[in-house]
C-alpha positions in Angstrom: -11.4 11.2 -3.3 -9.4 13.8 -5.2 -11.0 14.2 -8.7 -7.8 15.7 -10.1 -6.5 12.3 -11.1 -7.0 9.8 -13.8 -9.5 7.1 -13.1 -10.0 3.9 -15.0 -12.7 1.2 -14.9 -11.6 -1.5 -12.4 -11.8 -5.2 -12.9 -15.0 -7.2 -12.2 -15.2 -9.9 -9.5 -14.3 -12.8 -11.7 -11.1 -11.0 -12.9 -10.1 -10.1 -9.3 -10.4 -13.6 -8.0 -8.7 -15.2 -11.0 -5.6 -13.3 -9.7 -6.1 -13.4 -5.9 -5.8 -16.6 -4.0 -8.9 -16.0 -1.9 -11.8 -18.5 -2.0 -15.2 -19.1 -0.5 -16.2 -16.6 2.2 -13.0 -14.6 1.5 -14.1 -13.5 -2.0 -15.6 -10.4 -0.5 -15.2 -7.8 -3.2 -18.3 -7.6 -5.5 -17.0 -5.0 -7.9 -14.3 -2.4 -8.3 -15.8 0.3 -10.5 -12.9 2.7 -10.3 -9.1 2.6 -9.9 -7.4 6.0 -9.8 -3.8 7.3 -9.6 -4.1 7.2 -5.8 -7.6 5.8 -5.0 -9.9 2.8 -5.4 -13.7 2.8 -5.1 -15.0 -0.7 -4.5 -18.1 -2.5 -3.3 -18.0 -5.6 -1.1 -20.6 -7.8 0.5 -20.4 -9.3 4.0 -20.8 -13.1 3.4 -23.0 -15.4 5.6 -21.7 -18.7 6.8 -19.0 -20.3 8.9 -15.9 -18.2 9.3 -14.2 -20.4 11.9 -15.0 -23.7 13.5 -16.4 -21.8 16.4 -18.6 -19.2 14.7 -20.3 -17.8 11.7 -19.3 -14.5 10.2 -22.7 -13.0 11.2 -21.9 -13.7 14.9 -18.8 -11.5 15.0 -19.3 -7.9 16.1 -15.8 -6.7 14.9 -16.6 -7.2 11.1 -13.4 -9.2 10.3 -14.5 -9.6 6.7 -15.0 -5.9 6.3 -11.4 -5.5 7.3 -10.6 -8.2 4.7 -12.4 -6.2 2.1 -10.3 -3.1 2.9 -7.1 -5.1 2.7 -8.0 -6.7 -0.6 -9.1 -3.3 -2.1 -5.9 -1.7 -1.1 -3.8 -4.6 -2.5 -5.8 -4.4 -5.7 -4.5 -0.9 -6.3 -0.9 -2.3 -6.3 -1.9 -5.1 -8.6 -3.3 -2.7 -11.1 -0.5 -0.1 -10.9 2.6 -2.3 -10.2 1.6 -5.8 -11.4 2.5 -7.2 -8.0 0.6 -9.1 -5.4 0.7 -7.7 -1.9 0.3 -9.1 1.6 -0.8 -7.1 4.7 1.8 -6.5 7.4 0.1 -3.9 9.6 -2.7 -1.5 10.3 -1.7 1.8 12.0 -5.1 2.3 13.5 -8.5 0.7 13.1 -11.6 2.4 14.3 -14.7 0.3 14.5 -18.0 2.3 14.5 -20.5 -0.5 14.8 -21.6 -3.9 13.6 -22.5 -4.6 10.0 -24.9 -7.4 9.0 -23.8 -10.3 6.9 -25.3 -10.2 3.5 -25.3 -6.4 3.2 -23.3 -4.3 0.8 -20.3 -2.2 1.9 -18.9 0.8 0.0 -15.1 1.1 0.2 -12.9 4.1 -0.4 -9.1 3.5 -0.5 -6.7 6.5 -0.6 -3.2 5.4 -1.3 -0.5 7.5 0.5 2.5 5.7 -1.1 2.9 2.7 -3.3 5.8 0.8 -4.9 6.5 -2.8 -5.7 8.1 -3.2 -2.2 5.5 -1.4 0.0 2.1 0.1 -0.2 0.5 2.4 2.5 -3.2 3.4 2.3 -6.2 4.6 4.3 -9.5 2.9 3.9 -13.0 3.8 4.8 -16.0 1.3 4.8 -19.6 2.4 4.9 -23.0 0.9 4.6 -25.1 1.8 1.5 -27.0 4.4 3.6 -23.7 6.1 4.4 -23.2 4.8 8.0 -19.5 4.5 8.8 -18.5 0.9 9.7 -14.7 1.1 9.8 -11.8 3.4 9.2 -8.3 1.9 8.8 -5.4 4.3 8.7 -1.9 3.4 7.8 -2.8 0.1 6.2 0.6 -1.3 5.2 1.1 -4.1 2.6 4.4 -5.5 1.3 5.1 -6.7 -2.2 4.7 -10.4 -2.3 5.5 -11.4 -5.9 5.5 -10.0 -9.4 2.5 -11.0 -11.4 3.0 -13.4 -14.3 2.2 -11.9 -17.7 -1.2 -13.7 -17.8 -2.1 -12.4 -14.3 -1.7 -8.8 -15.1 -4.7 -6.5 -15.5 -4.9 -5.1 -19.0 -5.1 -1.3 -19.0 -8.6 0.0 -19.2 -9.8 3.2 -20.8 -9.7 6.4 -18.7 -13.1 7.3 -17.2 -14.7 10.7 -17.5 -15.2 12.2 -14.1 -17.9 14.4 -12.8 -18.0 15.9 -9.3 -21.4 15.6 -7.5 -22.5 15.2 -3.9 -24.9 12.3 -3.3 -26.2 10.2 -0.5 -24.6 6.8 -0.1 -27.6 5.1 -1.6 -27.5 7.4 -4.6 -23.7 6.8 -4.9 -24.1 3.0 -4.8 -26.8 3.3 -7.5 -24.5 5.3 -9.7 -21.5 3.0 -9.1 -23.5 0.0 -10.1 -24.5 1.8 -13.3 -20.8 2.3 -14.1 -20.7 -1.3 -15.2 -23.2 -0.8 -18.0 -23.5 2.9 -19.0 -21.7 6.2 -19.2 -19.1 6.3 -16.5 -19.1 9.2 -14.0 -17.0 9.5 -10.9 -18.9 10.5 -7.8 -17.3 11.6 -4.6 
């Protein structure tokens, strides 16, 4: 994540799902600590339970709800910056590096290549809390679905002071969780 940009505190889970239509197992984002000019840092959790009539989420090796996390986190950038909701229309490439267990946390990093009210293109990386790569999605494309009503728009949050440090994934998750209650620092 380029630290030469302005970051703001992102919305909490309740605020996200007041605006997104997702329910149940599809409420996969736990927190969105930071939203930047061209990036989002988010944390999701793989839910347990029935995903389809034929199987539970934990039975799938392809991590479909980690893909869902990536799409929601990318769309959230557009909601914050353009006050639009977005729907996915394509993924250029998806590289799956291994299964991820239901119930475990996922760290997400979204890097936006371009974004407008009509179209948003981003790259997303998903990792376990110990830093193991789960998925890389390149060329995630979303299209503007509709303009958010005034009451659906995210209120601007205060800029976040950023500090550049190198940490393990566990250390980064610990710091990201602290962002909700203490001095905010960006870690990349």
